[in-house]
N, C-alpha and C positions, 0 to 999 in steps of 0.2 A: 504494499501500500504505499502511495506517494505522499510525502507532508504535504502536498499542495491540493489533493482532496480532503484534506481536513479542515473544518468549519474556522472561521476568523474568530479569536477570540481578543476582545480589547485589553491590551495591557498597557494601555496609556498611561495612568494613575501610577501601577506598580515602576513602570521604567522611570516617572519623573520622580518617585521618592528614591529609586535608587542611584539616581543620578544624585541628588540630595544628597544622600549619604556619604556617597563616595567624594563628591566635594567637601563635605564636612572632615571625614578621614584625613583627605590631602591636606587642609590646613593647618590640621593637628599633627601629621606625621610630616609634611614636606615631601613626600618622597612615594614615586608612582609604584614602585614596588611593594609597597604595602598591600597584603592581601586585600584590604578592604577599599582601596581604591580600583585600581583597571581590573583586576582578578575579579572582584565583585561586579562589577560592570558586565564582563564577558559573559557570567553566569546569568547576569539580567538578559544580554542580547541575548542568549540561547534559546532562554525561555519565552521572550518576544518572538524569535524567528519561527520555533516551534510552535506558536499560537496564530502563525500565520498572521501576524501583526505590522506589516510592512512599515507602518508609520511609527511606531514605538520601537521598531528595529534600529531605523536610521537613525532616531534620535539620540540612542543610546550610543551607535557609531559614532555618531559626529559628537556625544559629551566625552568619550574615550579619546577620540581626536586632539579635541580642544584642550581638553587637560594636558595632553603632550606638547600641546602647543604653548598654553600658559608659563609650563615648567622650562620652554625650550630644550625638551628631552627629543630632539631630532631622530635617534635611532629607534626611541619608542615610538613617534608617529610613524615612522616608515614601517617598522615590523607589524604596528597592528594595522597600519592600513592594508598592507599584505595579508595581515591573517584573517581581518574582517573579510576580505573582499572574497577570499578564497573558501569560506565556509560553506558547507554543505546547504543547498536549496537557500542562498543567500538572495534576497529580494532585488530587483533592479532598483528599487526606489534607495535602497539602503547601498548599493555600490556607486548610484549616482550621488548621494549624500558624501560618502566617500572620498571620491574624485572631487566633488568641488569644495571640500575642505582642504585637501592637498593643492588646488588650485588657488584658493586662497591664499594659502601659506606662501605658495612660491610667487605670487604677486602682490604679497604685504612689503612695501618698501621697508616700513619701519624695523622689521628683522631682518639683519643682513644674515643670509646663510653663505657657508663658503663654498667653492664650486664644486668639491667632492660632494658634500651632503646634498646639493641642491642637483646635482647631476644623479645621486642615486634616489632621490624621492622622484625625477624626472622619470627613472627608468622603470621604478616600482609603480609609478600611476600609468606609464605606458604598457605595462604589462596587464595593471588590474582593467584596463580598457579595451587591450586587444581583443578583436571578436565580438565586440558588444556593440550592435548598430545604434541602440539607445544612447551611448557614449562616443558617437562619432565626431561631434563638434568639440566634444572634449579632448578626444584625441588627435586631433587634427591641431588644436592649440598647443598641447604637450610635445607634439613630436616637432613641431615649428619650435617650441622654446630649448627643447634639446639640442636642435639643429643649431640654434643662433649663439648657444653657449658652446658648444663645440667650434664653432667660427671664431668665438668671441677669444677662446683660448688657441687660436692659430690653428686648429686641425682641421682643415676645409674639406680634406677628404674622409674624414668620419663625418663631419657635416651633411656631405653630398650622400655619403653613404645611408644615413640614416633617413632622409628625405627618400633615397631610391628605394627603401626596405617596404616602404609604406603602398600599400594598393590602393590605386585611384579609380577601381572600377566604378565603384558607387559615387553619383553625382545627384545627389539630394537636391531637388528644386527647394528656395527659398533660403533660410537660414543659413545653409551649409553651403551653398552655389559659390558664394565669396570667398569661404574659407577654402574651399578647396580649389577654387582657382588661384589662391595666393600660394596655396602649398603648390600647386604645378608650376607657377612660376617661380618660386625659391627653389625648387628642385632644379628645374632648368637652369636657373642662374649659378647656382651652387655646382652642378655637373659641366657646365662650361668653365666656372673658374678652377676647378680641380682638373681640368684637361689641359687647361693653359700652362698649370704649373708643374704638369709630368713630360 
């Protein structure tokens, strides 16, 4: 019997309580490794996910990642993004929320990420969005950001390779059309630049 065949149970109240408890525990211990913080929220996420409550699941996932961001625990942020997105029967809503949190961090100019951490987060989010049609716009943005990072580091060949590895057979009308067009333009420019250097 599939997890998706079960009826939805509303876990919103439960999730809000667990998030509040985890925030209080983090204020007391100042340690994300405290079992009352992330570990408790991972258990809460599981209950929400198994209850088919996509919104509560997303809220818990986002809360975990926000706690990691607040503590500037980038390795925790990356690991939990990957863990939460790869969980069995994870909802599209939760995955979209996870990716949105990662993008928000990458675009946040108030906190400087070093290039290695930025690259690792970008690669993790690219992995999370890989093959997910409902995350195509985010994937396009992440790929462009990763390519731009490599280009800024002077590795034009890697920047071109990153853009070349992305499939462009889908061109959705509307929101994605300009994103895809920019990606194709960037791919062509990077390839030309790479061929000039060789």
